[in-house]
C-alpha positions as CSV (number, residue, x, y, z in Angstrom):
1,M,0.6,-15.2,-11.0
2,P,-1.6,-14.5,-8.1
3,A,-3.3,-11.0,-8.1
4,I,-2.0,-9.8,-4.8
5,E,1.6,-10.3,-5.9
6,R,0.9,-9.4,-9.5
7,Y,0.5,-5.7,-8.3
8,T,3.1,-3.8,-6.4
9,G,1.6,-0.1,-6.3
10,A,1.6,2.1,-2.1
11,W,-1.5,0.0,-1.0
12,Y,0.1,-3.5,-2.1
13,G,2.9,-2.1,0.3
14,V,1.1,-1.7,3.3
15,I,-0.4,-5.4,2.5
16,N,2.7,-6.6,2.2
17,K,4.0,-5.3,5.2
18,L,1.6,-6.0,7.7
19,K,2.3,-9.8,6.2
20,R,5.7,-9.9,6.7
21,E,4.8,-8.6,10.0
22,N,2.8,-11.4,10.8
23,K,0.0,-8.9,11.0
24,F,-2.2,-9.0,8.5
25,P,-5.4,-10.7,9.3
26,S,-6.4,-13.9,7.5
27,N,-10.0,-13.3,7.6
28,I,-10.1,-10.1,5.2
29,D,-10.9,-11.1,1.5
30,I,-9.2,-8.4,-1.0
31,V,-11.0,-7.4,-4.5
32,I,-8.7,-5.2,-6.7
33,I,-10.4,-3.3,-9.3
34,S,-8.1,-4.0,-12.7
35,A,-8.2,-2.2,-15.3
36,K,-7.6,-5.2,-17.8
37,Y,-9.7,-7.3,-16.1
38,G,-12.2,-6.0,-14.0
39,F,-13.5,-7.6,-10.7
40,L,-10.7,-9.6,-9.7
41,R,-10.3,-11.5,-6.5
42,S,-7.1,-11.9,-4.6
43,V,-5.8,-15.4,-5.6
44,D,-7.1,-15.0,-9.5
45,M,-3.8,-15.3,-12.0
46,V,-3.6,-13.0,-13.8
47,E,-0.5,-11.6,-16.5
48,Y,1.7,-9.0,-16.9
49,Y,0.0,-5.8,-19.0
50,D,0.5,-1.9,-18.0
51,L,-2.8,0.0,-18.5
52,K,-4.2,2.7,-16.6
53,M,-8.1,3.0,-16.3
54,K,-9.5,5.8,-18.0
55,K,-13.3,6.6,-17.2
56,R,-14.7,5.3,-20.7
57,M,-12.7,1.7,-19.3
58,A,-14.3,2.4,-15.7
59,R,-18.0,2.8,-16.8
60,E,-17.8,-0.1,-19.7
61,L,-16.3,-2.3,-16.9
62,N,-18.7,-1.4,-13.9
63,N,-22.2,-3.2,-15.2
64,N,-19.6,-6.6,-14.8
65,I,-18.0,-5.4,-11.8
66,I,-21.0,-4.5,-10.2
67,K,-22.2,-8.3,-11.2
68,E,-19.4,-9.5,-9.3
69,F,-20.1,-7.9,-6.3
70,K,-23.6,-8.6,-6.0
71,R,-22.6,-12.5,-6.4
72,L,-19.7,-12.1,-3.5
73,F,-22.6,-10.3,-1.3
74,E,-25.0,-13.2,-1.7
75,H,-22.1,-15.6,-0.3
76,E,-20.6,-13.5,1.7
77,H,-20.8,-11.0,4.7
78,Y,-18.9,-8.1,5.9
79,E,-18.7,-5.5,9.0
80,S,-16.8,-3.4,7.2
81,I,-15.6,-2.6,4.0
82,F,-12.6,-0.6,2.7
83,I,-12.4,1.3,-0.4
84,N,-9.1,2.4,-1.4
85,L,-9.9,3.8,-5.0
86,G,-9.0,6.7,-7.5
87,K,-11.6,8.6,-8.9
88,D,-11.9,6.8,-12.3
89,Y,-11.6,3.5,-10.8
90,L,-14.6,4.5,-8.3
91,L,-16.3,4.9,-11.6
92,A,-15.8,1.3,-12.0
93,I,-18.2,0.3,-8.9
94,E,-20.8,3.2,-8.9
95,G,-23.7,1.5,-7.5
96,L,-22.1,-0.3,-5.1
97,R,-23.6,1.3,-2.0
98,N,-26.8,0.5,-3.1
99,L,-25.6,-3.2,-3.0
100,V,-24.3,-3.2,0.5
101,P,-26.1,-4.5,3.1
102,K,-27.1,-1.6,5.9
103,N,-25.5,-3.3,8.3
104,T,-22.1,-3.4,6.9
105,N,-19.9,-0.2,7.5
106,L,-18.4,1.0,3.9
107,I,-15.3,3.6,4.5
108,F,-13.9,5.1,1.4
109,A,-10.6,6.2,1.4
110,K,-9.8,10.3,1.4
111,G,-7.1,12.0,1.0
112,T,-3.3,12.1,0.1
113,L,-1.5,9.2,-0.3
114,G,0.4,8.8,2.9
115,V,-3.3,9.2,4.0
116,R,-4.9,6.9,2.7
117,K,-2.1,4.6,3.6
118,R,-2.6,5.0,7.1
119,E,-6.5,4.9,7.1
120,M,-6.0,1.1,5.4
121,R,-3.2,0.2,8.0
122,K,-5.9,1.1,10.8
123,W,-8.1,-0.3,9.1
124,I,-7.1,-3.9,8.3
125,L,-5.4,-3.5,12.4
126,S,-8.7,-3.0,13.4
127,I,-10.2,-6.5,11.5
128,I,-10.1,-9.0,14.3
129,D,-8.9,-12.3,13.5
130,S,-11.3,-15.3,13.4
């Protein structure tokens, strides 16, 4: 099934609720960092698995994930990017700051689960659908 439907954590609950309320902008791209697959677009098909990112895995996936981001930035321009990852997952995107164009606002979610969910919801609602 598509990655956006496969994953069910707290962040996906926020996204799904906004979609049900017809408040989710259509011009948002979602990238998922997966312990099994690495870099995923929301529409990429994935099988069920049960694997949590470990530091070693994140370091092993890093090069391919950064290459995929580089490829993405060659074809797309983003005014703002919201990163909502746990500490081990952040290792998988190490070096991303160096790729993000200077005129792109890069935001990292911080704080407790509830704070991060609110930050993400607020950021999503700030995007103007075009």
